[in-house]
C-alpha positions as CSV (number, residue, x, y, z in Angstrom):
1,X,-144.7,-114.9,296.9
2,X,-145.8,-116.1,293.4
3,X,-149.4,-115.4,294.3
4,X,-148.7,-111.9,295.4
5,X,-146.8,-111.0,292.2
6,X,-149.5,-112.6,290.1
7,X,-152.2,-110.2,291.6
8,X,-150.9,-106.6,291.2
9,X,-154.4,-105.2,291.8
10,X,-154.2,-105.8,295.5
11,X,-153.2,-102.8,297.6
12,X,-152.0,-102.2,301.1
13,X,-154.9,-100.7,303.2
14,X,-152.4,-99.2,305.7
15,X,-150.7,-97.3,302.9
16,X,-154.0,-95.9,301.6
17,X,-154.9,-94.7,305.1
18,X,-151.6,-93.0,305.5
19,X,-152.0,-91.3,302.1
20,X,-155.5,-90.0,303.0
21,X,-154.3,-88.7,306.3
22,X,-151.4,-86.9,304.6
23,X,-153.8,-85.3,302.1
24,X,-156.2,-84.3,304.9
25,X,-153.4,-82.8,306.8
26,X,-152.2,-80.7,303.8
27,X,-155.8,-79.5,303.3
28,X,-156.1,-78.4,306.9
29,X,-152.7,-76.6,306.7
30,X,-153.9,-74.8,303.6
31,X,-157.1,-73.8,305.3
32,X,-155.2,-72.6,308.4
33,X,-152.9,-70.5,306.2
34,X,-155.8,-69.0,304.4
35,X,-157.5,-68.1,307.6
36,X,-154.3,-66.5,308.9
37,X,-154.0,-64.4,305.8
38,X,-157.6,-63.3,306.1
39,X,-157.1,-62.4,309.8
40,X,-153.9,-60.4,309.0
41,X,-155.7,-58.6,306.2
42,X,-158.6,-57.6,308.4
43,X,-156.2,-56.5,311.1
44,X,-154.3,-54.3,308.6
45,X,-157.5,-52.7,307.4
46,X,-158.7,-52.0,311.0
47,X,-155.3,-50.4,311.9
48,X,-155.3,-48.3,308.7
49,X,-158.8,-47.0,309.6
50,X,-157.8,-46.2,313.2
51,X,-154.7,-44.3,312.0
52,X,-156.8,-42.4,309.5
53,X,-159.3,-41.3,312.1
54,X,-156.5,-40.3,314.5
55,X,-154.8,-38.3,311.8
56,X,-158.1,-36.5,311.0
57,X,-158.6,-35.6,314.6
58,X,-155.1,-34.2,315.0
59,X,-155.5,-32.1,311.8
60,X,-158.9,-30.7,312.9
61,X,-157.7,-28.7,315.9
62,X,-159.4,-25.3,316.8
63,X,-157.0,-22.4,316.1
64,X,-158.5,-20.0,318.7
65,X,-161.3,-17.5,318.6
66,X,-160.6,-14.0,317.6
67,X,-156.8,-14.2,317.6
68,X,-154.8,-11.5,316.0
69,X,-153.7,-11.8,312.3
70,X,-150.6,-13.9,312.1
71,X,-151.3,-16.0,315.1
72,X,-150.8,-19.7,314.5
73,X,-151.6,-21.9,317.5
74,X,-151.4,-25.6,317.2
75,X,-153.2,-27.3,320.2
76,X,-153.6,-24.3,322.5
77,X,-157.1,-22.8,322.9
78,X,-157.3,-19.1,323.2
79,X,-160.5,-17.6,324.5
80,X,-160.8,-13.8,324.6
81,X,-163.3,-12.3,326.9
82,X,-164.0,-8.7,326.2
83,X,-164.4,-7.0,329.5
84,X,-164.7,-3.2,329.4
85,X,-164.0,-1.2,332.6
86,X,-165.2,2.4,332.1
87,X,-165.0,5.4,334.5
88,X,-168.7,5.8,335.2
89,X,-169.9,9.3,335.3
90,X,-166.5,10.9,334.8
91,X,-165.7,13.2,332.0
92,X,-162.2,14.4,331.6
93,X,-159.9,15.7,329.0
94,X,-157.7,13.0,327.6
95,X,-155.0,12.7,325.0
96,X,-154.1,9.3,323.7
97,X,-151.3,8.0,321.5
98,X,-150.5,4.4,321.0
99,X,-148.8,1.8,318.9
100,X,-150.0,-1.7,318.3
101,X,-152.4,-3.4,320.6
102,X,-150.9,-5.5,323.4
103,X,-152.7,-8.6,322.1
104,X,-150.6,-8.8,318.9
105,X,-148.4,-11.7,320.0
106,X,-147.1,-14.5,317.7
107,X,-147.3,-18.2,318.2
108,X,-143.9,-18.2,319.8
109,X,-145.2,-15.7,322.4
110,X,-148.2,-17.9,323.1
111,X,-146.0,-21.0,323.4
112,X,-143.8,-19.1,325.9
113,X,-146.9,-18.1,327.9
114,X,-148.2,-21.7,327.9
115,X,-144.9,-23.0,329.2
116,X,-145.1,-20.6,332.2
117,X,-148.6,-21.8,333.2
118,X,-148.7,-23.8,336.5
119,X,-148.7,-27.5,335.7
120,X,-147.8,-27.0,332.1
121,X,-145.6,-30.2,332.2
122,X,-148.6,-32.4,332.9
123,X,-150.1,-34.9,330.5
124,X,-151.8,-33.6,327.3
125,X,-155.4,-32.7,327.6
126,X,-158.1,-34.3,325.4
127,X,-158.9,-31.2,323.2
128,X,-162.3,-32.7,322.1
129,X,-163.4,-33.3,325.7
130,X,-162.3,-29.8,326.8
131,X,-164.2,-28.2,323.9
132,X,-167.3,-30.2,324.5
133,X,-167.4,-29.1,328.1
134,X,-166.4,-25.4,327.6
135,X,-167.6,-24.0,324.4
136,X,-170.6,-21.8,325.2
137,X,-173.9,-22.3,323.4
138,X,-174.5,-18.5,323.5
139,X,-171.0,-17.2,322.9
140,X,-172.2,-14.2,321.0
141,X,-174.8,-13.2,323.5
142,X,-174.3,-9.7,325.0
143,X,-173.5,-9.5,328.7
144,X,-170.9,-8.3,331.2
145,X,-167.9,-10.1,332.6
146,X,-170.0,-12.6,334.5
147,X,-171.7,-13.8,331.4
148,X,-168.5,-14.0,329.5
149,X,-166.8,-16.0,332.3
150,X,-169.8,-18.3,332.8
151,X,-170.2,-18.9,329.1
152,X,-166.7,-20.3,328.9
153,X,-167.0,-22.4,332.0
154,X,-165.0,-19.9,334.0
155,X,-167.5,-19.0,336.6
156,X,-165.1,-20.5,339.1
157,X,-162.1,-18.9,337.5
158,X,-161.4,-21.8,335.1
159,X,-160.5,-24.3,337.9
160,X,-162.4,-27.1,336.1
161,X,-160.0,-26.8,333.1
162,X,-157.0,-28.5,334.7
163,X,-153.4,-27.4,334.5
164,X,-152.1,-26.4,331.2
165,X,-155.5,-26.7,329.4
166,X,-155.1,-23.4,327.5
167,X,-154.2,-19.7,327.6
168,X,-157.1,-17.5,328.7
169,X,-156.8,-13.9,327.8
170,X,-158.9,-11.0,329.0
171,X,-159.3,-7.4,327.9
172,X,-159.3,-4.9,330.7
173,X,-159.1,-1.2,330.7
174,X,-157.5,1.5,332.9
175,X,-158.6,5.0,332.1
176,X,-159.8,3.8,328.7
177,X,-156.5,2.1,327.7
178,X,-157.1,-1.5,326.9
179,X,-154.7,-4.2,327.9
180,X,-155.0,-7.7,326.5
181,X,-153.3,-10.8,328.0
182,X,-153.2,-13.2,331.0
183,X,-150.7,-11.5,333.3
184,X,-151.1,-7.9,334.4
185,X,-149.0,-5.7,336.6
186,X,-150.2,-2.3,337.8
187,X,-147.4,0.2,338.6
188,X,-149.0,3.3,340.3
189,X,-147.3,6.4,341.6
190,X,-148.1,7.1,345.3
191,X,-145.9,10.1,345.8
192,X,-147.2,13.1,347.7
193,X,-148.1,15.0,344.6
194,X,-150.9,12.5,344.0
195,X,-152.6,14.2,347.0
196,X,-153.3,17.4,345.1
197,X,-156.8,18.8,344.9
198,X,-157.8,17.2,348.2
199,X,-156.4,13.8,347.3
200,X,-158.9,13.4,344.4
201,X,-156.3,12.2,341.8
202,X,-155.1,9.4,344.0
203,X,-158.6,8.4,345.0
204,X,-159.7,8.2,341.4
205,X,-156.6,6.2,340.4
206,X,-157.3,3.7,343.2
207,X,-161.0,3.4,342.2
208,X,-160.0,2.7,338.6
209,X,-157.5,0.1,339.6
210,X,-160.1,-1.8,341.6
211,X,-162.5,-1.8,338.6
212,X,-159.8,-3.4,336.5
213,X,-159.0,-6.0,339.1
214,X,-162.7,-7.0,339.3
215,X,-162.6,-8.1,335.6
216,X,-160.0,-10.8,336.3
217,X,-160.6,-14.4,337.4
218,X,-158.5,-17.4,338.4
219,X,-157.3,-17.9,334.9
220,X,-155.3,-14.7,335.1
221,X,-152.5,-13.4,337.3
222,X,-151.7,-9.9,338.6
223,X,-149.6,-7.8,340.9
224,X,-149.9,-4.2,342.1
225,X,-146.8,-2.1,342.7
226,X,-147.2,1.3,344.4
227,X,-144.1,3.4,344.5
228,X,-142.7,6.7,345.8
229,X,-138.9,6.6,346.6
230,X,-139.3,2.8,346.8
231,X,-141.7,0.3,345.4
232,X,-144.0,-1.9,347.5
233,X,-146.1,-4.7,346.2
234,X,-149.2,-6.6,347.5
235,X,-148.1,-8.7,350.5
236,X,-145.7,-6.0,351.7
237,X,-142.8,-7.2,349.5
238,X,-140.4,-4.5,348.5
239,X,-137.9,-7.0,347.0
240,X,-137.1,-7.2,343.3
241,X,-139.2,-10.3,342.8
242,X,-142.7,-10.2,344.3
243,X,-145.0,-13.0,343.2
244,X,-147.9,-12.8,340.8
245,X,-151.3,-13.5,342.4
246,X,-154.1,-15.5,340.9
247,X,-157.3,-13.5,340.2
248,X,-159.4,-15.5,342.7
249,X,-162.0,-13.7,344.7
250,X,-159.9,-14.2,347.9
251,X,-156.7,-12.8,346.4
252,X,-158.5,-10.0,344.7
253,X,-160.0,-9.0,348.0
254,X,-156.5,-9.1,349.6
255,X,-155.3,-6.8,346.8
256,X,-158.3,-4.4,347.1
257,X,-157.7,-4.1,350.8
258,X,-154.1,-3.3,350.1
259,X,-155.2,-0.6,347.6
260,X,-157.6,0.9,350.0
261,X,-155.0,1.2,352.8
262,X,-152.1,2.6,350.7
263,X,-151.3,6.2,351.3
264,X,-149.7,8.8,349.0
265,X,-146.5,10.3,350.5
266,X,-142.9,11.0,349.7
267,X,-141.0,11.6,346.5
268,X,-140.8,9.9,343.1
269,X,-138.4,7.3,341.8
270,X,-139.8,5.5,338.8
271,X,-137.0,3.1,337.6
272,X,-136.9,0.5,340.4
273,X,-140.7,0.0,340.3
274,X,-140.7,-0.5,336.5
275,X,-137.8,-3.0,336.7
276,X,-139.7,-4.9,339.5
277,X,-142.7,-5.1,337.2
278,X,-140.7,-6.4,334.3
279,X,-139.2,-9.1,336.5
280,X,-142.6,-10.7,336.7
281,X,-142.8,-11.3,332.9
282,X,-146.3,-9.8,332.4
283,X,-148.2,-9.4,329.2
284,X,-149.2,-5.9,330.2
285,X,-148.0,-3.2,332.5
286,X,-150.3,-0.3,333.4
287,X,-148.0,2.6,334.5
288,X,-149.6,5.6,336.1
289,X,-147.8,8.7,337.3
290,X,-148.3,12.4,337.6
291,X,-144.6,13.2,337.5
292,X,-142.4,13.4,334.4
293,X,-139.6,14.6,336.8
294,X,-137.2,13.3,337.6
295,X,-136.9,12.1,334.0
296,X,-135.4,8.7,333.3
297,X,-132.1,8.7,331.5
298,X,-132.2,7.6,327.9
299,X,-130.1,4.5,328.5
300,X,-132.5,3.5,331.3
301,X,-135.5,4.0,329.0
302,X,-133.8,1.9,326.3
303,X,-133.0,-0.8,328.8
304,X,-136.6,-1.0,329.9
305,X,-137.8,-1.1,326.3
306,X,-135.3,-3.8,325.4
307,X,-136.4,-6.0,328.4
308,X,-140.1,-5.4,327.5
309,X,-139.4,-6.4,323.9
310,X,-137.7,-9.7,324.9
311,X,-140.7,-10.8,327.0
312,X,-143.3,-9.3,324.7
313,X,-144.6,-6.9,327.4
314,X,-146.6,-3.8,326.5
315,X,-146.3,-0.8,328.8
316,X,-149.3,1.4,328.7
317,X,-148.7,4.8,330.4
318,X,-151.3,7.1,331.9
319,X,-150.0,10.5,332.9
320,X,-151.9,12.9,335.2
321,X,-151.4,16.6,334.9
322,X,-153.1,19.9,335.5
323,X,-154.5,21.6,332.4
324,X,-153.7,20.7,328.8
325,X,-150.7,18.6,328.1
326,X,-147.6,20.9,327.8
327,X,-145.1,18.1,327.5
328,X,-146.1,16.1,324.4
329,X,-143.4,13.7,323.4
330,X,-141.9,13.3,326.9
331,X,-140.1,10.2,328.2
332,X,-143.3,8.7,329.6
333,X,-144.9,8.7,326.2
334,X,-141.7,7.5,324.5
335,X,-141.4,4.6,327.0
336,X,-145.0,3.4,326.2
337,X,-144.8,3.8,322.4
338,X,-141.4,2.0,322.3
339,X,-143.0,-1.1,323.8
340,X,-146.1,-1.2,321.5
341,X,-148.1,0.4,324.3
342,X,-150.3,3.4,324.5
343,X,-150.0,6.7,326.2
344,X,-152.8,8.8,327.6
345,X,-152.7,12.2,329.3
346,X,-155.5,13.1,331.7
347,X,-156.3,16.6,333.0
348,X,-156.9,16.1,336.7
349,X,-158.9,19.3,336.9
350,X,-161.6,17.4,335.0
351,X,-161.6,14.3,337.1
352,X,-164.8,13.4,338.9
353,X,-164.9,12.7,342.6
354,X,-164.5,8.9,342.9
355,X,-163.5,8.5,346.6
């Protein structure tokens, strides 16, 4: 005991080892903490970069090509294919009056149309991937409907796009009046008066209808309603709710066969056919008749216009008549102009033979 107290310089080797081990452990803990902080900082930087890139992609979304002034579309892509259908070789006296074009729809109208597309509830589509596969390299090149459809990847009617990929509008004409949209309904008078002049008015009307149908493809929908005392639609349905048909080659052939076989006979009742057409919620109705009698009651006209306004439908009216128009401002013209549609009078004496 005396010897130990007399030599204070002696130390305990076990205590020294424990001290060194403690210091080494503290150094290792400090290094681990530093490494953790560096990893966290790198992870934060990477996440910020990813969020920045995603935000940039979401902001840079195409807003359509050639939309009307005032359209604001978020993620929908609107491609407009200009397809003109002319009456080849026919010269006839026409008188046209019209309001706004049928394509002047707002973003709310476009959203409503997108919601009605088949499969619109499916998962979102990668916009960049769709654009990469669809945007034409020669979008401005001249050409007919085939070129326009093929340039947008719609040679097969747009089937490769998938459900809900976008809203595809087409411009098509009936006797020079242009309709713009995705859903079209043709309401054509087939009363016996259309058989005048050897049946030429009815034959020319059917030929013009077939030309308009040929401009559509699977991205579009249509229905044809012929009427006399009662309406009849493609498929033989005379109910108040026939179905729209896709513009596929098969369904267009079915419709063209229907048009070819339909006969003009009987009297004229306009109202039920027009109501049937509006029940289909189309973008455009092409309404053709040669009879302003019996005239619709004002309250029925206002009801049709109100319903058309609620669903953003333009009713374009074509009226056949003999000689110059003697009934300017009649109910047919008023119905069209009251729905932002156009009105055209055609002198059947100057129609060509288009049987």
